[in-house]
C-alpha positions, -999 to 999 in steps of 0.1 A, spaced: -794 -3 -827 -775 -35 -835 -792 -66 -824 -763 -75 -795 -772 -41 -780 -803 -40 -778 -825 -50 -744 -838 -81 -730 -865 -80 -708 -865 -111 -687 -893 -116 -656 -890 -84 -641 -853 -81 -649 -837 -62 -677 -805 -69 -691 -788 -35 -712 -773 -58 -742 -772 -98 -747 -735 -99 -737 -733 -122 -707 -698 -127 -689 -702 -167 -686 -690 -183 -651 -653 -189 -654 -635 -205 -618 -610 -186 -608 -599 -212 -580 -586 -189 -558 -606 -185 -530 -602 -195 -491 -626 -216 -474 -652 -208 -501 -650 -168 -497 -646 -144 -525 -621 -120 -519 -608 -85 -536 -595 -112 -565 -629 -117 -571 -639 -79 -571 -617 -69 -596 -620 -97 -619 -660 -95 -623 -657 -55 -613 -636 -49 -645 -664 -70 -667 -689 -46 -654 -673 -17 -657 -666 -30 -691 -702 -26 -701 -713 -65 -700 -752 -69 -692 -756 -97 -670 -720 -113 -650 -722 -148 -640 -703 -153 -610 -681 -190 -613 -695 -219 -598 -700 -214 -566 -704 -244 -545 -738 -248 -522 -715 -275 -498 -675 -278 -490 -680 -313 -507 -692 -300 -540 -662 -280 -547 -639 -290 -575 -615 -277 -560 -604 -267 -521 -602 -230 -539 -635 -230 -552 -665 -205 -543 -685 -212 -521 -719 -201 -504 -726 -230 -478 -727 -203 -446 -739 -169 -442 -700 -156 -435 -698 -154 -473 -729 -131 -477 -707 -100 -476 -682 -102 -497 -703 -109 -522 -727 -88 -516 -698 -59 -517 -691 -73 -556 -734 -74 -565 -734 -37 -553 -701 -30 -576 -720 -46 -604 -749 -32 -604 -735 4 -599 -725 1 -635 -756 -5 -647 -754 -42 -650 -773 -75 -637 -751 -99 -608 -762 -135 -616 -744 -167 -595 -743 -202 -609 -749 -226 -580 -731 -260 -585 -721 -292 -569 -689 -315 -584 -706 -344 -578 -673 -370 -588 -651 -347 -602 -645 -327 -568 -619 -329 -544 -591 -319 -571 -564 -295 -571 -567 -263 -588 -554 -264 -628 -527 -252 -627 -510 -273 -596 -505 -311 -601 -524 -310 -641 -557 -303 -619 -552 -339 -603 -574 -354 -581 -562 -351 -540 -569 -383 -531 -593 -380 -495 -578 -385 -466 -552 -357 -477 -556 -323 -464 -565 -306 -492 -588 -336 -502 -623 -350 -493 -646 -381 -505 -665 -374 -534 -702 -383 -543 -722 -393 -573 -749 -412 -585 -729 -443 -589 -697 -457 -577 -679 -448 -612 -649 -424 -616 -642 -398 -641 -613 -411 -649 -590 -441 -641 -565 -438 -616 -593 -417 -595 -606 -430 -558 -644 -439 -566 -671 -415 -554 -697 -425 -530 -731 -438 -545 -759 -409 -529 -782 -427 -511 -814 -413 -501 -800 -389 -472 -772 -380 -491 -799 -371 -520 -821 -351 -495 -789 -331 -482 -776 -321 -517 -815 -308 -514 -813 -290 -486 -781 -275 -497 -793 -262 -530 -822 -245 -510 -798 -227 -484 -773 -212 -506 -806 -201 -530 -816 -184 -499 -781 -166 -494 -780 -159 -527 -809 -137 -521 -793 -124 -492 -762 -111 -511 -784 -94 -536 -780 -115 -566 -811 -109 -589 -801 -142 -615 -798 -178 -607 -787 -209 -627 -785 -237 -616 -752 -258 -633 -760 -296 -647 -734 -292 -671 -694 -306 -676 -697 -335 -658 -708 -322 -624 -734 -336 -608 -766 -332 -625 -749 -341 -653 -736 -373 -639 -773 -382 -629 -783 -371 -663 -759 -394 -688 -761 -428 -689 -722 -429 -687 -719 -417 -651 -755 -429 -637 -761 -469 -633 -787 -464 -608 -815 -492 -607 -835 -469 -582 -858 -439 -589 -832 -419 -595 -817 -439 -629 -827 -460 -657 -851 -442 -679 -852 -406 -690 -880 -397 -668 -856 -409 -636 -825 -393 -645 -838 -357 -650 -855 -360 -612 -831 -350 -590 -825 -316 -613 -860 -313 -610 -868 -317 -572 -835 -293 -568 -855 -269 -594 -886 -273 -572 -867 -271 -538 -846 -235 -553 -883 -221 -565 -895 -226 -531 -872 -193 -517 -857 -179 -553 -882 -148 -557 -904 -151 -587 -901 -121 -601 -859 -129 -607 -854 -149 -639 -838 -188 -635 -815 -206 -656 -800 -237 -663 -765 -246 -681 -767 -281 -692 -739 -299 -717 -765 -304 -748 -744 -336 -762 -713 -360 -741 -701 -360 -780 -699 -397 -772 -719 -430 -783 -740 -439 -752 -739 -408 -736 -764 -377 -731 -777 -364 -765 -790 -334 -781 -825 -352 -784 -824 -356 -747 -813 -321 -742 -844 -305 -764 -870 -333 -743 -855 -318 -706 -851 -280 -718 -889 -286 -725 -894 -300 -691 -879 -270 -673 -895 -245 -694 -930 -261 -682 -913 -263 -649 -908 -222 -651 -870 -218 -660 -867 -187 -685 -833 -197 -696 -813 -230 -709 -771 -219 -708 -760 -240 -735 -727 -256 -732 -715 -295 -740 -694 -319 -733 -675 -325 -701 -684 -360 -684 -665 -382 -707 -628 -379 -708 -613 -381 -742 -647 -370 -762 -636 -363 -795 -653 -326 -796 -648 -308 -827 -639 -273 -812 -639 -237 -835 -658 -208 -836 -693 -213 -824 -692 -252 -823 -715 -249 -796 -742 -226 -810 -762 -252 -830 -771 -267 -793 -787 -236 -782 -804 -227 -819 -819 -264 -819 -835 -263 -781 -845 -225 -792 -862 -232 -824 -879 -268 -808 -893 -259 -777 -897 -223 -779 -879 -217 -747 -848 -187 -742 -812 -197 -748 -780 -187 -741 -751 -196 -766 -713 -203 -754 -685 -214 -775 -655 -195 -789 -674 -166 -795 -650 -138 -798 -658 -116 -823 -685 -85 -820 -701 -93 -858 -699 -128 -846 -719 -125 -811 -741 -101 -832 -751 -127 -856 -763 -150 -835 -789 -127 -815 -800 -114 -851 -802 -147 -873 -825 -163 -838 -799 -187 -828 -797 -181 -792 -812 -144 -770 -781 -140 -752 -742 -151 -762 -725 -159 -727 -685 -154 -732 -656 -167 -715 -624 -162 -726 -624 -131 -749 -631 -111 -716 -601 -124 -700 -586 -108 -726 -608 -75 -730 -628 -68 -703 -640 -42 -721 -649 -59 -749 -687 -49 -752 -668 -11 -754 -649 -26 -780 -676 -44 -801 -704 -14 -797 -678 5 -816 -667 -26 -845 -708 -25 -846 -714 13 -847 -733 12 -818 -735 43 -790 -736 30 -756 -724 47 -723 -691 45 -713 -674 48 -673 -674 90 -676 -637 78 -660 -630 68 -694 -647 91 -717 -618 103 -724 -606 74 -745 -640 65 -766 -635 58 -801 -641 83 -826 
């Protein structure tokens, strides 16, 4: 058996292979509701053989959305369609995960195909006031966010707890906290965006405090037998920003707190960072964190070929490969990868006649 198609058990959940559909924002919701686009988008990839599928960044509050068209889980009425999607994914022998998110100062933006995704003013019909650790806009020309006070921080924790309860009700078996890509938790982690002088700013211990407090709140209602992931940006790629060394240190803390896997991405908190993009360019961080802390990791970043993905697992660089764009090009990537690696896997019976021989 190829390494890529070996099963992986995390707590009480077993993934049939090491291939994960990465969260990919679709910006196709109305009032946070999932719809048939999300069902077909995720359903096609489940049918295509992925072991785990994680929803796009799912906002825990309306003000936590990146855009007005983001997926959400801030009210009970949003559960029904999400449960339909979860049921379909599980019907294909895959596991459904949800990424819980708050965009912080990177909220209130247009969809990326409209006006290049620029920020929508707070007084616009589709805009709102954003919040962050400090009143520092992401980029010049944007409205400054409001620095969160103690009441605002408590609301963040309450919102994540309520969203977690709804996630369980929808049937998700994996939850991931989004602490990467310049969104709220990442904003607290990095000195580039966090200039607070209270217990949430300054030292490393203070800057990770909100993430740990939210984690503790989530763990109060998330089933202990289900996996819990955290996605981080392992580096800001900018001097004076969040570093790989801090990511290792944070990952060790998260492991001690009961997190099962670190989803290792990079960047997103500083505009115009010099990022050396290329095949597998972020895998090194998954490898470093895994080796230095012993926690399981997921590798991301231009993983597009079967043998490349298999080598990442075989060499011990990561426990999972988390793939985005290649799934958009080919929702059946796992079936194709199995053929290329000489691995026999189950196909949907409706598609058996199309198998490679």
